[in-house]
C-alpha positions in Angstrom: 55.0 12.4 -59.3 55.4 10.6 -56.0 52.7 11.2 -53.3 54.2 12.5 -50.2 53.7 10.2 -47.2 51.7 11.7 -44.4 53.7 12.7 -41.4 53.3 10.5 -38.3 51.2 11.8 -35.4 53.1 14.0 -33.0 53.0 14.2 -29.3 51.0 17.4 -29.7 48.4 15.5 -31.7 48.1 12.9 -28.9 47.7 15.7 -26.3 44.7 17.0 -28.3 43.0 13.6 -28.0 43.3 12.9 -24.3 43.4 14.7 -20.9 46.0 12.2 -19.8 49.5 13.5 -19.0 51.7 12.6 -22.0 54.9 14.1 -23.3 55.4 16.5 -20.3 59.1 16.8 -20.9 61.9 17.2 -18.4 63.6 20.0 -16.6 66.9 18.3 -15.7 65.9 15.1 -14.0 62.5 16.4 -12.9 59.2 17.5 -14.4 58.9 21.1 -15.7 57.5 23.4 -13.1 54.2 24.0 -14.8 53.5 20.3 -15.2 54.3 19.7 -11.6 52.1 22.5 -10.4 49.2 21.3 -12.5 49.7 17.7 -11.1 49.7 19.1 -7.6 46.5 21.1 -8.2 44.6 18.2 -9.7 45.7 15.9 -6.9 44.4 18.4 -4.3 41.1 18.7 -6.2 40.8 14.9 -6.1 41.4 14.8 -2.4 38.9 17.6 -1.8 36.3 15.8 -3.8 36.6 12.7 -1.6 36.1 14.7 1.5 33.5 17.2 0.2 30.3 17.6 2.2 27.3 15.8 0.9 24.5 18.3 0.4 21.6 16.1 1.4 19.1 19.0 1.9 19.8 20.4 -1.6 19.4 17.0 -3.2 16.1 16.3 -1.3 14.9 19.7 -2.4 15.9 19.1 -6.0 14.2 15.7 -6.1 11.0 17.2 -4.7 11.1 19.9 -7.4 11.3 17.1 -9.9 8.1 15.6 -8.4 9.8 12.6 -6.7 8.9 11.3 -3.3 12.2 11.0 -1.5 13.7 9.7 1.7 17.1 10.3 3.4 19.0 7.3 4.7 22.4 6.4 6.0 24.7 3.4 5.8 26.5 2.0 8.8 29.5 4.1 8.0 28.9 6.8 10.5 31.9 9.0 9.6 33.9 9.6 6.5 37.0 7.8 7.9 34.9 4.7 8.6 33.5 4.9 5.1 37.0 5.0 3.5 38.5 2.3 5.8 35.5 0.0 5.9 33.9 -0.4 2.5 31.6 -3.1 3.9 29.9 -0.6 6.2 28.9 1.5 3.2 27.0 -1.5 1.7 24.6 -1.9 4.7 21.8 0.4 5.9 21.9 1.4 9.5 18.9 0.1 11.6 17.1 3.4 11.6 17.2 3.7 7.9 16.0 0.1 7.5 13.0 0.9 9.6 12.3 4.1 7.8 12.2 2.4 4.4 10.2 -0.6 5.6 7.5 1.7 7.1 7.1 3.5 3.7 7.6 0.5 1.4 3.9 0.2 0.5 4.0 -2.6 -2.1 6.1 -3.4 -5.2 7.6 -0.6 -7.2 8.9 -0.8 -10.8 11.8 1.5 -10.4 13.7 3.1 -7.5 16.4 5.8 -7.7 19.2 6.0 -5.1 21.4 9.1 -5.0 24.5 8.2 -3.0 27.6 10.2 -2.1 30.2 7.5 -3.0 33.8 8.5 -3.4 33.1 12.0 -4.8 30.2 13.8 -3.1 31.2 16.8 -5.2 30.2 14.9 -8.3 26.8 14.1 -6.9 26.2 17.6 -5.6 27.0 19.0 -9.1 25.4 16.5 -11.5 22.7 14.2 -10.0 19.7 16.6 -10.3 20.7 17.8 -13.7 21.0 14.2 -15.0 17.6 13.2 -13.5 16.1 16.3 -15.0 17.1 14.9 -18.4 16.2 11.3 -17.6 12.7 11.6 -16.2 11.1 12.8 -19.5 12.7 10.0 -21.4 11.4 7.5 -18.9 7.9 9.1 -19.1 7.9 8.6 -22.8 8.2 4.8 -22.1 5.5 5.0 -19.4 8.1 4.2 -16.7 7.5 6.0 -13.4 10.0 6.3 -10.6 8.3 4.8 -7.6 10.6 6.2 -4.9 13.9 8.2 -4.6 16.4 7.8 -1.8 19.3 10.0 -0.8 21.9 7.8 0.9 24.8 9.1 2.9 28.0 6.9 3.3 26.9 4.9 0.3 28.7 2.2 -1.7 27.1 0.9 -4.9 25.8 -2.3 -3.3 23.8 -0.2 -0.7 21.2 0.1 -3.5 20.6 -3.6 -3.4 19.3 -3.5 0.1 17.3 -0.3 -0.5 15.7 -1.8 -3.7 14.9 -5.0 -1.9 13.2 -3.3 1.0 11.2 -1.1 -1.4 10.2 -4.1 -3.5 11.7 -2.5 -6.6 12.0 -4.5 -9.8 15.1 -2.4 -10.7 17.2 0.0 -8.7 19.3 2.8 -10.3 22.1 4.2 -8.2 23.7 7.6 -9.0 27.0 7.8 -7.2 30.2 9.7 -7.1 33.1 7.9 -8.8 36.6 7.6 -7.5 38.2 11.0 -8.4 41.0 10.9 -10.9 43.7 13.4 -11.8 41.7 14.5 -14.9 38.2 14.5 -13.4 37.4 15.0 -9.7 33.6 15.3 -10.2 32.7 12.3 -12.3 29.3 10.7 -11.7 28.5 7.0 -12.2 25.2 5.3 -12.7 24.6 1.6 -11.8 21.5 -0.4 -12.8 20.5 -3.6 -11.1 17.4 -5.8 -11.9 15.8 -7.7 -9.0 18.0 -6.1 -6.4 18.8 -8.1 -3.2 21.5 -8.3 -0.7 24.5 -10.3 -1.8 24.5 -9.6 -5.6 27.9 -9.1 -7.2 28.9 -6.6 -9.9 28.3 -8.9 -12.9 24.6 -8.4 -12.3 24.9 -4.6 -12.9 25.2 -2.3 -15.8 27.3 0.8 -15.3 27.5 4.1 -17.2 30.3 6.3 -16.0 32.3 9.4 -16.8 29.4 11.8 -16.5 30.9 15.3 -15.9 31.6 18.6 -17.7 34.4 17.2 -19.9 32.9 13.8 -20.3 29.5 12.4 -21.0 26.7 15.0 -21.1 23.4 14.8 -19.3 21.2 14.2 -22.4 23.4 11.5 -23.9 23.8 9.8 -20.5 20.0 9.9 -19.9 19.3 8.4 -23.3 21.6 5.5 -22.6 20.3 5.0 -19.1 16.6 5.1 -20.3 17.4 2.5 -22.9 19.0 0.2 -20.3 16.1 0.6 -17.9 13.5 -0.1 -20.6 15.3 -3.1 -21.9 16.4 -4.4 -18.5 12.8 -4.3 -17.3 11.5 -5.9 -20.5 14.1 -8.7 -20.5 14.2 -9.0 -16.7 17.9 -8.8 -16.4 20.9 -6.5 -16.1 24.6 -7.0 -16.0 26.8 -8.9 -18.4 23.8 -10.4 -20.2 22.5 -6.9 -21.1 24.7 -5.0 -23.6 24.2 -1.3 -24.4 22.8 -1.3 -27.9 21.2 2.1 -27.6 23.2 3.4 -30.5 26.2 5.8 -30.5 26.0 9.5 -31.0 28.7 12.0 -30.5 28.4 13.0 -26.8 27.9 16.7 -26.0 29.8 18.2 -23.1 27.7 19.2 -20.1 28.7 22.8 -20.6 27.1 22.8 -24.0 23.8 21.3 -22.9 21.0 23.8 -22.8 19.5 22.2 -19.7 22.7 22.7 -17.7 22.7 25.3 -15.0 25.8 27.5 -14.7 27.5 25.9 -11.7 31.0 26.5 -10.4 33.2 23.5 -9.6 33.0 22.2 -6.1 
């Protein structure tokens, strides 16, 4: 008796594996109305995420509740339009912020945390404190203390290099909103840089991205970040020379995490 060959995967099977828009079909020469409406809604959510307000006061309060000494600084991008049109301004602290950090530097620090708005303030508002709540105990287990936390408005990733250098941090970890996509408008990214200084390029950093409700959960992300911090400090490097060998586990969605608060989407 011949064994029946398995049927090839269908478009429906593919849709179950990805949030990407595949096999939407046609209505005449156009998209079906439902697909078009969903696309328009997701595009509006992405635009709203870019222009969302950055809740500095709530983040400062949340960092304080986690026991972290925190400062609020700004880049040289004074307005959101400047930030979007002039990425270079988002990589430099304004003079007042430089003076503020220099006055409180107080010697070398092992680790500094920067929470920046990036291209999705909505992502940072929603996820930064929850992620840090999972990360801090894992760092404590390795006797790694966060020397200082900074909330940075108008921030690009490289702003962390200047902040870390002023604070004398051996490593800086930047939590920042990622460019919104049509399947995730509130995705948080984390960038780690050993021996931060102005002028570093991206091959010197490690990045963990896609932290959001339908992506990487807080506990899984915190586990990987803690491993990268521990190994980066021990080996005195980050970037292409440091591969994530923390081990793979099935990520849990943020919604399923017991440490996640019930928050509505921004």
